[in-house]
C-alpha positions in Angstrom: -121.2 -184.1 80.0 -120.3 -181.0 77.9 -122.2 -180.5 74.6 -120.7 -177.9 72.2 -123.7 -178.2 69.8 -126.2 -177.5 72.7 -124.2 -174.5 73.9 -123.9 -173.1 70.4 -127.6 -173.4 69.9 -128.4 -171.7 73.2 -126.0 -168.9 72.3 -127.6 -168.4 68.9 -131.1 -168.5 70.5 -130.0 -165.8 73.0 -128.7 -163.6 70.2 -132.0 -164.0 68.2 -134.1 -163.2 71.3 -132.0 -160.0 72.0 -132.4 -158.9 68.4 -136.2 -159.5 68.4 -136.5 -157.7 71.7 -134.5 -154.7 70.4 -136.7 -154.5 67.3 -139.8 -154.7 69.5 -138.7 -151.8 71.6 -137.7 -149.8 68.6 -141.1 -150.3 67.0 -142.8 -149.4 70.2 -140.8 -146.1 70.4 -141.8 -145.4 66.8 -145.5 -146.1 67.6 -145.5 -149.1 65.2 -147.6 -151.1 67.7 -148.6 -154.0 65.5 -145.0 -154.7 64.6 -144.0 -154.3 68.2 -146.6 -156.9 69.3 -145.4 -159.3 66.7 -141.8 -159.0 67.9 -142.7 -159.4 71.6 -144.8 -162.5 70.7 -141.9 -164.0 68.8 -139.6 -163.5 71.8 -142.2 -165.2 74.0 -142.5 -168.1 71.6 -138.8 -168.7 72.2 -138.6 -167.8 75.9 -142.0 -168.2 77.5 -141.0 -166.7 80.9 -139.3 -163.5 79.5 -140.7 -160.8 81.8 -139.4 -157.8 79.7 -141.2 -159.2 76.6 -144.4 -159.9 78.5 -144.4 -156.4 80.1 -143.7 -154.8 76.7 -146.5 -156.7 75.1 -148.9 -155.7 77.9 -147.8 -152.1 77.5 -148.4 -152.1 73.8 -151.8 -153.8 74.1 -152.9 -151.1 76.6 -151.9 -148.3 74.1 -153.7 -150.1 71.3 -156.8 -150.6 73.3 -157.0 -146.8 74.0 -155.9 -145.6 70.6 -158.2 -143.3 68.7 -158.2 -144.3 65.0 -160.6 -141.6 63.9 -162.5 -138.7 65.4 -164.6 -135.7 64.4 -166.6 -133.1 66.3 -170.1 -134.1 67.2 -173.1 -133.4 69.4 -175.6 -135.6 71.1 -178.2 -132.9 71.0 -177.4 -131.7 74.6 -173.7 -131.1 74.6 -170.8 -130.7 72.1 -167.8 -133.0 72.0 -166.3 -135.5 69.6 -167.0 -139.0 68.2 -164.1 -141.4 68.3 -163.4 -144.8 66.9 -161.3 -146.8 69.3 -160.4 -150.5 69.3 -163.7 -152.4 69.1 -165.8 -149.4 70.2 -167.3 -146.1 69.2 -167.1 -143.4 71.9 -168.8 -140.1 72.2 -166.8 -137.8 74.5 -168.3 -134.5 75.6 -166.1 -131.5 76.1 -166.8 -131.9 79.8 -165.2 -135.4 79.6 -168.3 -137.5 79.9 -168.2 -140.6 77.7 -170.8 -142.9 76.1 -169.3 -146.1 74.8 -170.7 -148.4 72.1 -169.2 -151.8 71.3 -168.8 -152.3 67.6 -170.2 -155.8 67.7 -173.5 -154.4 69.0 -173.8 -151.6 66.4 -176.2 -152.3 63.5 -177.7 -150.4 60.6 -175.3 -147.5 60.5 -176.8 -144.7 58.3 -177.2 -141.0 57.7 -180.6 -140.0 59.2 -181.5 -136.4 58.5 -177.9 -135.1 58.9 -177.1 -137.3 61.9 -175.0 -140.4 62.1 -177.5 -143.0 63.3 -177.3 -146.6 64.3 -179.1 -149.3 66.1 -177.4 -150.5 69.3 -177.6 -153.6 71.4 -180.1 -156.3 72.0 -182.7 -153.7 72.9 -182.4 -152.2 69.5 -181.9 -148.6 70.8 -181.7 -145.9 68.1 -178.6 -143.7 68.7 -178.0 -140.5 66.8 -175.1 -138.0 66.8 -174.9 -134.8 64.8 -171.4 -134.8 63.4 -169.3 -134.0 60.4 -168.1 -136.5 57.8 -171.1 -138.9 58.1 -170.4 -140.8 54.8 -166.8 -141.4 56.0 -168.1 -142.5 59.5 -170.4 -145.0 57.9 -167.6 -146.6 55.8 -165.1 -146.5 58.7 -167.6 -148.2 61.2 -168.6 -150.8 58.7 -164.9 -151.6 57.9 -164.1 -151.7 61.7 -166.7 -154.4 62.1 -164.3 -156.6 60.2 -161.2 -155.4 62.0 -160.1 -153.0 59.3 -159.3 -149.7 61.0 -158.0 -146.5 59.5 -154.2 -146.0 59.5 -153.0 -144.7 62.8 -151.8 -141.1 63.1 -148.8 -140.1 65.1 -149.1 -139.1 68.7 -148.4 -135.5 67.9 -151.1 -135.3 65.2 -153.6 -136.9 67.6 -152.7 -134.3 70.3 -153.1 -131.4 67.9 -156.4 -132.8 66.6 -157.7 -133.3 70.2 -156.7 -129.7 71.1 -158.5 -128.4 68.0 -161.7 -130.4 68.9 -161.5 -129.1 72.5 -160.9 -125.4 71.7 -162.3 -124.6 68.3 -165.6 -125.2 66.5 -166.6 -124.9 62.8 -167.2 -121.1 63.3 -163.5 -120.7 64.2 -161.8 -122.6 61.3 -159.3 -119.8 60.5 -157.9 -119.9 64.1 -157.8 -123.7 64.0 -155.9 -123.6 60.7 -153.4 -121.2 62.1 -152.9 -123.3 65.2 -152.4 -126.4 63.0 -149.8 -124.6 60.9 -148.0 -123.4 64.0 -148.0 -126.9 65.6 -147.3 -129.1 62.6 -145.2 -126.8 60.3 -147.3 -127.5 57.2 -148.6 -125.3 54.4 -151.9 -123.3 54.6 -153.5 -125.7 52.1 -152.4 -128.8 54.1 -153.7 -127.3 57.4 -157.0 -126.2 55.8 -157.6 -129.8 54.5 -156.6 -131.3 57.9 -158.9 -129.0 59.9 -161.7 -129.7 57.5 -161.5 -133.4 58.4 -161.3 -132.6 62.1 -164.1 -130.1 62.4 
């Protein structure tokens, strides 16, 4: 038996799915990951077995899990590197590439302790300290991240430039870092100076 109403509904559903999928892919390309996840999920609500939507959602989730929301230069007393806020964790990454990871749900009592960012970690109540810049901002950011409120994401290019500055410059070389930022981002000296001040 032929059902015009059923065929029309299936056709409309297919058009909606394709539009949602296109929007998801566009958001992903523009690094608007929350919106992309929303669109991929909406596709999967309509068509549960849609492989391209599931693969897109997995891809976006992987990017989000590794995304650095905030970072500054830091030292653990032995080596220099940078402190990063990622999804549900705080990471200290040395310039040699070694990492120490701290899960946000195990971080307590975040404070400024004699010019160091200090916090209590885990069930053993270990005291962790890092010498870093922007301690008051770090305290606010970590406390907000406990509730799922992360800083606005920066573009991939900005993150790459910031990572390069952290790897190749230190506070003693701010002028060179400012010049590099201007060269890479095409901004004014004032904008670059402010940006580098937040990085180093």
